[in-house]
N, C-alpha and C positions, 0 to 999 in steps of 0.2 A: 175585179181580182182572177185570173184563171189559174186550177192547179192542175197539174200535170205532174203524174208520178211521184209528189211530196216537191216540187218546182214551182212557188209561187211565178206568176208571169203577170205582168202589170196589163191591165187592159188600154185598150187601143185608145178610148181618152184618156186616161193618164199619159199615155204615150205623146199625144198630140199637147196637154196641157204642160207637159215638160219640156215640150220643144219650145210652147207659147212663152215658156218663163223666162227661156233663154235665150229667145230671139234666133230662132232655129229652124230652119224647115228638115222634115222629113228625111232628104235626100241628106243634108248635111251631118243628122244625126247618126245613119248609118256610111256614112264618107269613113273609110278606113285611113285615107291618106291625110284627111285633116289631124293635127296634132292640138289645135287650138281652135276647135267650133266658135266656140262664142267670139272668140277676137274676130275670127273670117269673118264672121256675120257683120261686125261694127266695122270692120274695113273696107266691106263691099257696101255698106249704108253710106260710108263719106265718098266713097267712087263716084258711087250715085249722084251726086251731087256736084259733080265735075265735068266740066267739057273733055273733048276728044285731047287735045294739047297738053290740057294739065294731065292727064291719066298717064300720056304719053312721059311727062317730068318724073310723074313716078313710079314708073315704069324702070325708065331707066336709071334712075336711085336705085331701085330696089339690084338692079345688076348690078352695079359698081356695087353694092352693100357684100353682095352674097357670090362677085369675082371670084373669090380662092375659097368658096364653100364647096360641099358634094352636092 
């Protein structure tokens, strides 16, 4: 634990352990656009099991679901 002007910051090891526990990379942890980083990681793991055609079907389905959303 690092302390700076009465603010306790986690160690780098603690940050790595946190990310490992939730199955996310450091990049995912710091990405501000991700609303649900843990779920995104789980979705990506499932997508990695698919072939190109299956991923295309998932992509088109997502576009249909989100068609009327901002």
